[in-house]
N, C-alpha and C positions, 0 to 999 in steps of 0.2 A: 504494500500500500504506500501511497505518497505521504511522507511525514517530513516535517521540517521542525527541528527542535531549537535551532539557534536563530536569533534575529539576524537579519542581513541588511546591507545597504541596498538602496533602490538600484535596479538594473533595467536597461532599456529593452524593449521588445516591440514587435510589430504584428499587426493582424489586418485582415481585410476590412475591419471596421474601425481601425484607428491605431495610431502609435501611442504607446503607453510605457509606464514603468511598473515593475512589481517589486514588492518588498515584504519580507516575512517579519511580522511583529507579533510577539506573544503567541506564536504557533499558528498564526493566520496569515494568509497571503492578502496583501493590500494592493489593489490595482488603482493607479492614478493615470488619467489621460495626460497626454503631452501638454505642457503648460501653454504652448502657443496655439492650441486648438480652440477656436472660438465657440464651437458647438459640438462638444464631445459626444460620442455615441454611447448610450447606456448599455449596449450589448456587451461592452467590455466587462461588465460585472457578472457575466455568465462564467468567467474563468475560475474564480476561487472555489466555488462549490463543485465544479465539474472535475477538478483534479483527482479527487479520491471518491467520487460518487460510486454507488453500487453498480451503476450501469457500465463502469469501466471493465475491460477484459484483462484478466490478470495472467492467464496462461494460454498457450496454444491449445486449441480444441478441434476435435474431428467428429463429424456427425457419425453417430453409431451405425446407422444403416450403411453408409458409404464404407466405413472401416470394416464392417463384417461381411458385406456382400460385394464390395468393389465398386468401381465407377459404373455409371449407367443411369438411365432415366429413372426418376423416383418421385412419386407424388407426395412422399413423406417430408420433403424439404419444407422447413417451417413448422413441422409437426413432430420432429424427431428429437431424441436425446443426444447429448454430446459427451465425449470422452476426453479427459485431460491427457495431454501428451507432453513429453519433453521436446525441447527445440531440435535437438539433433535427429530424433526419431521422426518428427513431423516434417522436417526439411528433407530427409531422405525419402519419405513417402511422396512428397510433392514433386521433388526432382524426378523420381521414377515415373510419376503420372505425366509430367510434362514431356518426358522422353517417349512414353508410350503413345501419347497423342501425336507428337511430331513424327514418330516412325510410322505409325499406322495411317494417319490422316493428313499430315503436313501442317505447316504453320497457319494455313488458311482455315484450319478448324479451331483456332484459338481467337477469342474476342478479348481485346484489351479494353476494359471498361474505363473506370477511373474518371468519369465525368464529374466535375464539381470543383468547388473552391476549397481545395484541401489545405493549403498553407500559403501564407504571404511570403514565406522564405523562398529564395531563388534556388536553393539546393535541395532542401527537404520538401520538394513539391511532388506529391505522390504520383500524379499523372506522368510527369517527366521521368521519375524513377522507374515506374512500371514499364513504360514504353521503351526506355533505354534497355532495360533488362530483357524484354521479349525480343527486341531486335538483336541483342547480343547473343542470347541463348538459342533462339529459334530462327533467326533471320527475318522475323517480322510477325505480323498479327493482323487480324481484321480490325479496322479502326472505325470510329464514328466521326462525323463531321458536323459542323455548326453547333448550335446550342439550344437548350430548351427555352431559354429566355428570348432568343432572337432568331428562331429557326426559319421563319418566313422572311424576315427582313434581310438576313445575311445572304439570301438567294436573290431577292428582288432588287435590292439596292445596286448591286453591280450592273444589272441590266439597265437601270434607269438613270443612275448618277455616277457610278464608279465604285472604287474599292470601299468595302464596308467600313474598315477602320478609319480611312481618311474622311469619309462622309460623316461618320458618327462622332469621331474624336477631334477633327480639325476644322470642321465646317463653321461652327458658331461658338463664340467664347462668352462666358459669363460677364467678363469685363465689358464687352461690347453691348451686351443686353442692358447692363447698368447704365451705360452712356447713351445708347441710341434707340432702343426698341420702344415703339409706341403701343403696340398691341401684341400680346401673346395669346394665340388660340391654343390652349393646352388640352389636346384630345387625350383623355386618360389621366390628365393632371401631371403634377411633378411633386410627388410625395417625398418629403425629405427622409422618411424611413428607408427609402430605396437609395437615394443618393448619399446615404451615410456609409455605403460600402464601396470598395474599389479593389479590383484584382491587384495584388502586390502591395496593398496598404495605402493609407491616406493619412497625412499628418495634420491637415487643416480642413475642417468641414465648413465651407463658406457658402453653400448654395442657399441656405435659409436667409442669411444676411444679404446676399446678392439680390434675392427676390424682393426683400423689404426695401433695399436701396433703389431698385428700379421702380418699384411702386411709388415710393416717396417722390421720385422725379416726375411721375405722371404716367408711367407705363400702366396700361390696363391688362390685367391677367384674367383671362376668361377660362374658367374650369368647365370642361365639357366631359361629363362622366356621371356615373351613378353614385359616387361616394364623395361627400363633401370634404372629407379629410384628405383628399388627394391634392390639395393646395394648403399651405400654412394659413392659419386663421388671420394673421396680420395682413395678408394680401388677397384673401378670398372674398372679394366683394361681388362676384358674379358667378353663380353656380347654375350651369345649364344642365338640367337633369335629363339626360338622354338614355333611351333604352340601351342596355349593353349590347354591343355587337352591331349597332346601326350607324356608326360614325361615318362610314363611306357614303351612306345616303345623305347625311347632313352636309358633308363636304360637296357632294354633287349639287345639292340645292343652293349652297353658297356660290358655287361656281356659276350655276345657271343664272342667278340673280345678277351677278357681276357682269356676265356677258350680255344679258338682256338690257342692262343699264349702259352698255357700251363703255364700261369702266375697266375693261381688261387691257393689259399692256400688249397691244398688237405688235409693236416693234420688237419687244423682247421675245415674244412667241415666234416671230419670223426669223430672228437672228440667232437665237440660242436653243431653240427647241425643235424636236422632230416629232411629227405625227399629230400636230394640232388639228388638222382638217379631219382626220379620221375620228379623233375623240370628239370634236365639236359636233359631228353628225350624230354621235351617240348622245351627247349631252342635251342637244336640242331636240332629240327625238326623231331626227330624219331617218335614222337607220332602223328604228324599231317602233316608231309611232308613239313613243312615250317620252315626252319632255321630262327631264329630271329636275323639275321645278320644286319650289317649296311646298306647294299643295300636295304633290306626289310624295315627297319625303315626310310630310307630317304624319301620315298614317303609319309609316315605318318606324320613325324615331320617337313618336309620342310628343314631339314639340309642335307648337303652333307654327303655321306658315309665316305669320307676322314676326315671330321671334327670329326665325332664320333669316328672313329678308332684312330685318333691322341689323343683325350682326354683319351680314354681307356688306351692307351699305356704310358701315363704319370703317371699312378696311382700305378702300382705294385712297391713294395719296398719303398714306402713313407707312412708317417702317413697321412691317408686320412679320412676326415669326410664327410659323406653324410648327408645333411640336407634336410628336406621336410617342406615347409611352410604349414600353415593351408589351404591356398588357393587351393592346389592341390587336397585335398580330399573333397572340397566343390563342387563336380562336379560328373557327371555320373561315376560310377565305382570308386569312390574316395578311396576305400580300396586298389586298386591295386598299385598306386604309393608309398603308405606308405609301403606296404609289399615288393615291389620290391626294394625299397631303402635299406631296411634291408638286403635283399638277396645280393645286390651289395656290401654292407659293409662286409657281411660274406664271399663272394668270395675272398675278399682281406685280410681276416683274421684280421679285424680291430676292431670288437666288443670288448668293454671293455678296450681298450687301452686309456691312458690319451690323450685327444684331438683327438681321432680317433673313427672310427666306424659309428654309425647311431645316429642322433639326430632329434627327431620330434619336429617341431615348434620352434626350437632355433631361436631367433630373432623375434618371433611372439608375445611373451608376456614377460615382464620383470621379471616374476617369474622364468623363465627357465634359466639354466646355472649358478645358484647362490648357495651359501651355505645356509644351513638350520639353523634356530635358535635352540638353545639348551634348551630353555624353551618355554612353551606353551603360545599361545594367545587365550583366550577363546572366543567362539561364543555363541549366544543364543541357548539354547536347544529347538528343534522344537517339542518335545514330540513324542508320538507314533502314527503312521498312521496305522489304522486298515483296510484300504482299499488296496487291493492288485493290483487293476487295474492300468495300466500305459500305456503311449505311448512314443515312441521316440519323442523328443521335436519338430522336424520339421514336424510332422504328425498331427498337430492340425486341419487343414482344412479337412483332410481325416476323422478324428474322428468325427467332427461335421456334416459332410455331409453324413457319412456312418455308423450311429450307428448300432451296432449288426453285422457288417460285419467282416470277418476274415482278418488277415494280418500276414505276416511272419516277424520274427525278431530273429536273432541270434539263429537259430535252433529251435525256438518255433513257434507254430501257436496260435496266440492271437486273441482277439475279441475287436473291438472298443466299448467302453462304450457309453451309451445313456446319454449325458450330458444335463442337464436342466439349470444349472447356472454356469457361468464362473466368477471367481474372480481374478482380475489382479491387482498387485501392484508392482511397481518397474520394469517395462519393457514396451516395445512398439512393439507388434507383427507386426504393420504396418511398422516397420523398418526391423525386423529380418526375416520375412516370405517372401515367394515368391508368384508370381501370385496374386497380391493384389485384383484383381477383384474376384477371387475365394475365397479369404479370406473374403471379404465383404459378399459374398453369404453364407459362412459358419457361420459367426457371426449372420446372420439373422435367423438361425435355432434354437437358444437357447431361453429359456424363459426370462433369465435375464443376463445382462453383467454388472458387477460392476468393477469400476476402481478407484484406488487411483492415483492421478497425481499431479505434480507441474504445468504442462502446458497443453494447449489444443492440444495435439497430435491427430493424426487421430484415435488412439485407444480410447481416451477420447471422441472424437466426435461421435464414434459409440456406446458408452456405454449407459446404461439405468440409472445408478446411478453413479455420478461422485463426488468423495470426494476429496477436495483440501488438499494436504499434503505439509509439509515443505520440503525445499531442505536442503542439508547438512549444508550450512552455517548458517542455522537457528536452529541448534540443537547442543547439546553437546554429545560427543561420545569418543570412544577409537579407534584409527586407527593403524593397523599393519598387516603385512603379514608374513607367515611362513618363507619366504626367505629374509626378509628385517630386518636388526638389529635395526631399529629405531621404537620405540613405541611412538605414538603421542597422547597427550591430545588434543582432537579436541574441542577447545573452540568455543562457539557460537559467530558469527561475525555480525549477523543481526537479527532484530525482524522478526517474521513470517509475510509472505505476507498475507494481507487481513485476512480472518478467517481460514487460513490453520492450520492444526494440524498435529503433527507427527503420524506415523502409530501406535505407541504403544498407544497413547492416543485414537485414533480412535477405535482400537481393544479392548481396555479396556472398552470403553463405550458399544461396541457391546457385549462383554463378560458378562457385568453386565446384559444386557437385555436378554442374552441367558442362564443365570444362571450358568455361568462357570468362574466368575471373579477370584475366588481364584486359580483355575487351571491355568488360563492364566497369572495372574500377580504375583502369589505367595505372594501377599501382599506388593510388592516392588514398589517404585517410580522409575522414570528413574535414579535418582542419586544413589539410592540403588542398582539398577541393575548394574550400571557402577562399583560401588565398589565391588560387588559380582564377576563380570567377571574379574576384575583386580586381584582378590585374587589368581587366579591360576598362573598368571605370578609372583606375589610376592612370592608365595610358591615355585615356581620353582627356582627362584633366591636364596632363602634361602637354598633350598636343595643342591645347588652347593656351598654353603659357600660364596656367593657374596652379595654385598650390595642389600638389598631388601627394598627400601623405601615404606612407606605406601602410600595410595591413595592420601591423601592431599598433601604430598610432591611431588609426581609424577605430580599431577595436577598443582601445582604452578610452577614446573620446565618447564612443557610443553612438555617434551620429555625425553626419556631414551634409552640408547644404551643397546641392549641385546646381550648376548654371542652367538656365532655361532659354529656349528659343522664343523670339517674339511670335505672337499669334498672327498668322498671315491668311487665314481663311481657307487654307488648303487648296485642293485642285478646283473646287467649285468657284472660289473667288478668282483664281487665276484664269479660269475659263470665262468668267463674266467679263474680266478686263481685256482678254485677248482671245476671243472664240476661235479665230482662225489659227493663231500660233500655239495655243495651249488647249487643244480639244480635250474633252472628257474621255476616259477610257471605256466608253460605251460603244455599242455597235455602230451608231451613227456619228459618234464624237460629240453629240449634243445631249441635252436633257431629253430623255425619251418620254414624251407624253403618250405616245403609242409605240409599241415595240414590234418591228417586223419579225424579229427573231422569236419572241415569245408567241406571236401569232402563228408562226410556222410550226410550233410544237403541237398545235391542234388540241390543247387541253380545254375541255368544256368548263372546268372549274377554275381556269385562270386564262381569260382571253387576252388579246393583244393590246388592250388598253384597260385602265381602271374601270370597274363596273360594279354596280350593286348586284350581288349574287345572294339570293335568300338562303338563310341557313337551313340545315336539316333539323337541327336540335332546337325546336321551338316549344313554347309553353303550351300545355294541354290541360284539360281538367284533372288529369292524374298527376301532372307535375306543373303547377301553375306559377311557381316562383323561379326566377333566374338566380342561380348561384354564381357569385363572383369569388373564385378561389385565388386570391392575390397573395402577395408576399407578406410575411409576418413583420411586425415591428420589434419583437422581443428577441430575435435571433436572425442569423443569416441562413435562409432556407431551413434545414432541419438541424444545423450544427448546434450542439450544446442545448438541445431542447431540455436536457436535465439540469441546465445551469440555473443559478439562483434568479437571475432577472427573468428568464423565460418562465420558470415555474411561478414566479410572483404575478405574472400577467394572466395566468389561467384562473378559472373559477371552479372550485370544488375539484381541482386537479385536471379539469378538461379545458380544451380549447374553446374560445369564445366566438360565437356567431352573432353578428349584428343584424337587426332587422327593423323595419319601420313600425311605429306603434299600431297602425291600422292592420298591417299584416299579422302582427303578434296578437292583437285583440281578436281577430277573426278566428284564431286557432286556440284561444284561451290561454295564451302564453303571457307570462309576466317576466319582468327583469329578474334574472337569476335562475329561472327555471332551466331544467335539463330537457332538451328536445332531441327527437330523432329526425334526422334528415335522411331522405331515402328517394331512390328511383329504381329503375329496373336493374341497374348494375350493382347496387349495394346500399349500405346504410351506415350512418355513424351517429354518435352522440356528441352534443356540444352544449355548453352553457349559453343561454340567450341574454344578449344585451339589447334592450329596446332603445332606439335612438332615431331621431329625425335626420341624422347625418347620412342615412342610407335611404335612397329613394324607394317609394312604394313599389312593390312587385319584385324586389331584390332582397336576397339574403347574402351576407358576406361572411365567409369563413376562410381564414388564412391557411396557407399550406404550412407544412413543417412539423406538425404534431406527429410524433413517432407512431407508426401503424401498430395498433393494438387489437388484434382480432379476439373477440370474446371466446370463440371456440375454434381453435386452429384446425380442427378436424373437419369443419364444415367447408363446403365449396365456396360459399359467399358469406363469410361471417360478419357480424356487426363489429365495426371499429368503435370501441368504447371511449377512445381518447380524443377523437375529432379530426381525423385525417380526411380532407375533402377528396383526395384522389381515389377513394373507393367509389366516388360518384361520377367523376369526370370521364370523358370519352377518349378512347385511345385510337384516334384517327388523325390522318395528316391534314394540314391546312389546305393543301391542294396537291395536284400531281407535280407542280413546279417545285415546291420547296419541301413538302412532307414534314413541315414543322409540327409542333405539338399544339393541341387544342385544349390545354389544361385550364385556361382562364375562366371559361364559361360553360355551364350546363344548366339543366332544368331539374328541379326537385320539388317535393312536397315536404312539409314539416309538421310534426305533431308533438304534443307534450309526452314526455316519457314518464309513465306512472308506475313502472315496476320497481323492483329492488335494484338499486344502482350497482352494476357489476364493478368489481375492483379494477383499478388501473394497474396493468402489469407491463406496460411498455418498457420500463427501465429495469425490470427484474431479469437477472441473468438466468440462463437455463441451469438446472441442477445437474452437476457432473455425475456421471455414472461410470461404473467399471465396465471394461470391455468384456463382452461375452467371448469365451474361447471359441475358435473356429471349430465347426463340426468336422468330425473325423469320418472319412469315407468307410463304409462297411467293407470288411474283407471276408473272403471265403475261407 
């Protein structure tokens, strides 16, 4: 167990949710945010109680059925007992299984999972460690591409504007918004609980203050979405309550009004855009006899036509920024609101202007809207993957349930590989993925599931081999992000829990058994790797003629400020200023209002221009409420759900669902009641919070509560803890992107009147002794 008996001085560390220091005082770990952070993230307070929580994994464990019967399909995953093993024995077993799969099926039968925000450290990054190991040991693995957060946008944006990272990270800066922006149309809002996190860490949370500063200057922030809390109270003066999933229809109505008023920027459309005429025929109804006007959109969005026309007429002649949150594209046809938002900005001639135009996911992640560093921060090289097979990240159940079957993706016809072994480190698919009953069936199809974990997540409980790994406070690393100027020496703050080992140590032991130790480690210890990775930053500083302290000096100081580049608006501003000399990296070299390439794919669910495509998942008498399954405020995804801050935000130990007073009253629900949310896919329990901050007809339940099935032996058990992904649909956004649709679904809600089942999400399995193998009868 993790114990600290002596007081210690404060030591620096870094996380995805902030830079901080940790100090042991009186046997307790005290976490303090960085003193220069103007708006620290309270998620930091999940750390102290998480260190030695009962959910931590203390020893290597192997599922009893796998140990006794060998690898193979097994529906008992998630329902079986576990056997404790020693490290040498379990690593021998795992190395032998990896060799068996490689020899019999090849590396293309191994899926390297590890999707997720495993660590802010550049070396102890589980995904990089796993992929490097699989490339060194097997020559490759089947990989996933894109993300659950931005699955649709990462595919559509390169078609219409250019490189995803450039468009999302370099296009619009918060400093320009503070100085120049007149109106922000915030589709899906800009909730600071989301912008409190950043891959690689964040030293100063400034988004809240920037929104307040812009508002005080006179910028109008218009929140368009079902949740009032998706903009800070200080700037939330206009809440447009739109039905979830209908933003594209509203954008079309705004565009139609602007065109009918002849207020669109014809010159910009002609000089910088491709496909306007094709889209205009659709917008005005010439191609389908249905003008996309405000009266048409009113029935879809639930907004009055007058409201939409009034918003549209406030925009021409002003510096307008159209933002789209991640949430909008995590739904059926999620490509469409992203595309249409770009078109709306183009209509107004705003692309590339300081503080104007289109910004994807601004306010969703703290990396966005910031300046970039002028020197590199190195990451661990993952080596070469010789396996070409891949899947869009949200299609894992499809892959495991349908090996050899074809699927569409971004103009290609691909085939799902036949996976025998899944290796996961640094992620929890029972958080990220949808339709968890289907995911359970999918994991039952593989021969072996291997998981590195700090705690007994549902993923670990479904695994065959569970290897306990250290959490970030138990390691030394270097923390930093390309958009944050503070490089942090991440000092170890606690001893490892139980027999936990870091991923590098685990993989080094496996690499030795697999005969690839030199390829994986290159002969370096952890400290030597940190020195090696730091060298690129030191060299970059020296190349600019700046102070370039050696590693020992940096480590003793604990942090170092890095120089940053001025914000230049990226490729979009360069294109605006010189459309002929600096074309966009799109098919036409321009902003694609209509795409000939996408039209050529022939996808009915993603035509060649943005369009309103009615969803399949609609409210019915059986499921009359729309569920919004958004990101939590008390943790990052499902990380440290057992931490002190996360637990304090629950009610009666369960996740909290918010709903409108009229919806609650119609079901006999009061604030604090426990309710059952259900549909044809599953059901879960949640505590009810009654509030007018949620529009009528909507219930909001955040993701991240650890999956806790009441009876693991049932095919579709009740989750007693409040995981909304027992309810969400496991389908792709479209044939183009195959992103996840986890943001929205439909449900009914009723008061739970039975005896409340206990919450066992954080309980470790009871270790059992191994049953001796059966002896074959002899004659």
